[in-house]
TIKOL-84701 format. One record per residue (C-alpha): x, y, z. Coordinates in Angstrom, 1 decimal, decimal comma, always signed. Example, Ala and Ser with C-alpha at 12.3 -4.5 7.8 and 13.67 -1.06 7.14 Angstrom:
REM residues 2
        x        y        z
    +12,3     -4,5     +7,8
    +13,7     -1,1     +7,1
//
This chain:
REM residues 249
        x        y        z
    +37,3    -15,9    +69,6
    +38,7    -14,9    +73,0
    +37,9    -15,6    +76,7
    +35,7    -12,5    +76,8
    +32,8    -14,5    +75,1
    +30,0    -15,0    +76,3
    +30,0    -18,4    +79,5
    +28,1    -19,6    +82,3
    +28,2    -21,9    +85,4
    +26,5    -24,7    +86,4
    +25,6    -26,2    +89,5
    +28,1    -27,9    +90,2
    +31,0    -25,4    +89,7
    +31,6    -26,2    +86,1
    +32,4    -23,3    +83,3
    +31,0    -23,3    +80,3
    +32,6    -21,2    +77,6
    +30,7    -19,8    +74,1
    +32,0    -22,0    +71,3
    +30,5    -19,8    +67,8
    +30,9    -20,9    +64,5
    +33,7    -21,5    +61,9
    +34,8    -23,5    +59,5
    +38,0    -26,3    +60,2
    +39,9    -29,0    +58,8
    +39,4    -32,6    +60,9
    +42,4    -34,7    +60,6
    +45,9    -34,9    +60,5
    +47,4    -31,6    +58,8
    +50,9    -32,1    +59,7
    +50,8    -35,2    +57,6
    +52,9    -37,4    +60,9
    +49,4    -38,5    +61,9
    +48,0    -42,4    +61,8
    +46,2    -43,1    +58,9
    +42,9    -43,2    +60,9
    +43,4    -39,5    +61,0
    +42,7    -39,4    +57,0
    +41,8    -38,0    +54,8
    +41,2    -34,2    +56,4
    +38,0    -33,4    +56,2
    +37,1    -29,6    +55,6
    +34,1    -29,3    +58,5
    +31,4    -26,7    +59,0
    +30,5    -25,8    +62,1
    +27,4    -24,2    +62,0
    +25,5    -23,9    +65,2
    +26,8    -23,0    +67,7
    +27,7    -24,6    +71,5
    +29,4    -24,1    +75,0
    +31,5    -26,4    +76,3
    +33,0    -27,0    +79,4
    +36,1    -25,3    +79,9
    +37,4    -29,1    +82,0
    +36,4    -32,6    +81,9
    +34,3    -33,5    +84,4
    +35,5    -34,2    +87,8
    +34,7    -37,2    +89,9
    +32,5    -34,7    +92,2
    +30,2    -33,4    +89,9
    +30,1    -36,9    +88,3
    +29,6    -38,2    +92,0
    +26,4    -35,4    +92,4
    +25,0    -36,7    +90,3
    +24,7    -40,5    +90,3
    +25,0    -40,6    +94,0
    +28,8    -43,0    +93,4
    +32,4    -42,3    +91,7
    +34,1    -45,0    +89,9
    +37,0    -43,6    +89,1
    +40,1    -46,1    +90,4
    +42,3    -42,8    +91,5
    +40,4    -41,5    +94,5
    +42,8    -41,3    +96,8
    +43,8    -37,4    +98,6
    +41,6    -34,7   +100,3
    +41,8    -33,1    +96,1
    +40,5    -36,4    +94,1
    +37,2    -34,9    +93,7
    +38,8    -32,4    +91,0
    +40,2    -35,4    +89,7
    +38,9    -35,7    +86,5
    +35,6    -38,6    +87,0
    +37,3    -41,6    +84,7
    +36,3    -45,8    +84,5
    +33,2    -44,9    +82,4
    +31,6    -46,2    +79,6
    +29,5    -44,7    +76,9
    +26,5    -46,0    +78,0
    +27,4    -44,8    +81,2
    +27,4    -41,3    +80,3
    +24,8    -41,8    +78,3
    +23,0    -42,5    +82,0
    +24,7    -39,8    +83,2
    +23,2    -36,7    +80,9
    +19,6    -38,1    +81,6
    +19,9    -37,0    +85,0
    +22,0    -33,8    +84,2
    +19,3    -33,1    +81,8
    +17,0    -33,7    +83,9
    +18,2    -31,3    +86,7
    +18,8    -27,9    +84,6
    +19,0    -27,0    +81,2
    +18,3    -23,0    +81,6
    +20,6    -21,0    +81,1
    +21,5    -17,0    +79,7
    +17,8    -17,0    +79,1
    +18,2    -20,4    +77,0
    +16,6    -23,9    +77,3
    +19,1    -26,3    +76,3
    +20,1    -29,9    +76,4
    +23,3    -31,5    +77,5
    +25,1    -34,1    +75,5
    +28,7    -34,9    +74,3
    +30,8    -33,4    +71,7
    +30,4    -35,2    +68,7
    +34,6    -35,7    +66,9
    +34,5    -32,4    +64,9
    +33,1    -30,2    +67,9
    +36,1    -31,8    +70,2
    +38,4    -31,3    +67,8
    +37,4    -28,1    +66,1
    +37,8    -26,8    +69,4
    +40,7    -28,7    +70,4
    +43,0    -27,4    +67,4
    +41,5    -24,4    +68,2
    +41,3    -22,4    +65,2
    +45,8    -23,7    +65,1
    +46,9    -26,2    +61,8
    +50,0    -27,8    +64,1
    +50,2    -31,2    +66,2
    +48,6    -29,7    +69,4
    +47,5    -26,1    +69,8
    +50,5    -24,8    +71,2
    +52,5    -25,7    +68,7
    +54,7    -28,6    +67,2
    +57,3    -29,0    +69,2
    +56,5    -32,4    +71,9
    +58,4    -30,7    +74,3
    +56,7    -27,9    +74,8
    +53,6    -30,7    +75,6
    +54,4    -30,7    +79,6
    +52,9    -27,3    +79,6
    +49,7    -28,0    +78,6
    +49,1    -31,3    +79,8
    +49,5    -34,9    +81,9
    +50,3    -37,8    +80,1
    +52,7    -40,4    +80,6
    +55,7    -38,7    +81,1
    +54,4    -36,4    +83,9
    +51,9    -37,5    +85,1
    +53,4    -39,9    +88,0
    +51,1    -42,9    +86,9
    +48,0    -40,9    +87,6
    +45,3    -38,4    +87,3
    +45,1    -34,8    +88,4
    +43,3    -31,8    +88,9
    +41,8    -30,4    +86,0
    +42,5    -27,0    +85,1
    +45,8    -27,2    +86,4
    +47,4    -27,0    +82,5
    +47,8    -23,6    +80,7
    +44,6    -22,8    +78,8
    +44,7    -23,1    +74,4
    +44,1    -20,5    +72,6
    +40,1    -20,4    +73,3
    +40,5    -20,9    +76,8
    +39,7    -24,3    +77,1
    +42,0    -26,9    +79,6
    +42,9    -30,5    +79,9
    +42,1    -31,3    +75,9
    +46,0    -32,5    +75,9
    +46,3    -35,4    +77,9
    +44,8    -36,2    +81,7
    +42,1    -38,6    +80,3
    +40,6    -39,6    +77,2
    +37,3    -37,6    +76,6
    +34,4    -40,2    +75,2
    +33,0    -38,3    +71,8
    +29,4    -39,2    +71,0
    +30,1    -40,5    +67,3
    +30,7    -44,2    +66,4
    +34,1    -45,4    +65,4
    +35,0    -45,5    +61,5
    +38,3    -46,6    +60,9
    +39,1    -43,3    +59,2
    +37,8    -39,8    +57,8
    +36,6    -41,4    +54,4
    +33,1    -41,1    +54,6
    +32,6    -38,4    +57,4
    +30,0    -35,8    +56,0
    +31,7    -33,3    +56,5
    +29,0    -30,6    +59,6
    +29,8    -31,2    +63,3
    +26,8    -34,1    +63,5
    +28,1    -37,1    +65,1
    +28,8    -40,0    +63,1
    +26,2    -42,1    +63,1
    +25,5    -46,6    +63,4
    +22,3    -47,5    +64,5
    +24,0    -49,9    +67,1
    +26,8    -48,0    +68,9
    +29,3    -50,7    +69,5
    +32,2    -48,5    +69,0
    +32,8    -45,0    +69,7
    +35,8    -42,1    +69,2
    +37,4    -41,1    +71,9
    +39,7    -37,9    +71,7
    +42,4    -36,4    +73,4
    +45,3    -39,4    +74,8
    +45,4    -39,3    +78,6
    +48,0    -39,5    +81,8
    +49,2    -43,5    +80,5
    +50,1    -42,3    +76,6
    +53,2    -41,4    +75,2
    +52,8    -37,5    +74,3
    +51,9    -38,1    +70,1
    +48,2    -39,7    +71,8
    +47,9    -36,1    +72,9
    +47,8    -34,2    +69,2
    +44,2    -32,8    +68,6
    +43,6    -34,9    +65,6
    +44,4    -38,1    +67,3
    +42,0    -40,4    +68,1
    +41,1    -44,1    +69,4
    +38,4    -46,9    +68,9
    +36,7    -47,7    +73,0
    +33,7    -49,6    +73,5
    +30,8    -48,8    +74,1
    +30,7    -50,9    +77,4
    +34,3    -50,1    +77,5
    +35,7    -48,1    +81,1
    +39,6    -47,7    +82,0
    +40,8    -45,4    +84,6
    +42,3    -43,3    +81,3
    +38,9    -42,5    +79,8
    +36,7    -39,8    +80,7
    +34,3    -36,8    +79,6
    +34,0    -33,2    +78,8
    +29,7    -32,0    +78,9
    +28,4    -29,6    +76,5
    +25,3    -27,6    +76,5
    +23,6    -26,7    +73,3
    +21,0    -23,5    +73,3
    +17,7    -24,9    +72,0
    +14,9    -22,5    +72,2
    +14,5    -18,7    +73,8
    +12,6    -18,6    +77,5
     +9,8    -17,6    +77,2
//
């Protein structure tokens, strides 16, 4: 997969890259992760999608919602920092509004949604099986992500660090990113597809990627944490996915 593949931009300056179908291993392939990252499950990604190159910014959230819940709003560049202090339920409303504004790109009608845990991790690993997409040495993390050791106890602008091999930024650190999966304490019952693991009542969801206040281990590609569906934290944000559904007549 190369960065020259199809892409588009939304009306707020967000860029989205095509993620092609493939197969990968969900979970901790190195053997040094938390038990909730096991067992390793082979997952088939059968449908292509476009994922945001960067997390959703405060500027984009504010334009859609008319308000900005983020803690870190100081400075003229605050609009380029990731939106945070949002819950899964807040995102559901955000997605409703985004889908009402515009959902037609590159000749297709589609739908905006959150990535599933499998889709998110597929992109975060970017064809690798190491702890991070850049390898196994946390000494190299500073060049790729913001975490407790280099963030200065705050969020930073999106897209400043190095991109992963597939061209996506901030997959390791900055803010945890909420997925559409209901929380399960392991991958034991994962169905092996890109669809989210769903509960009838979503009381807690999976968040991925670590944040500005977590240690390096939490920023690994397979790392995951439990987040209440109404829970808001200043280290939790989101990344948008656009799924093409049908050609425009």
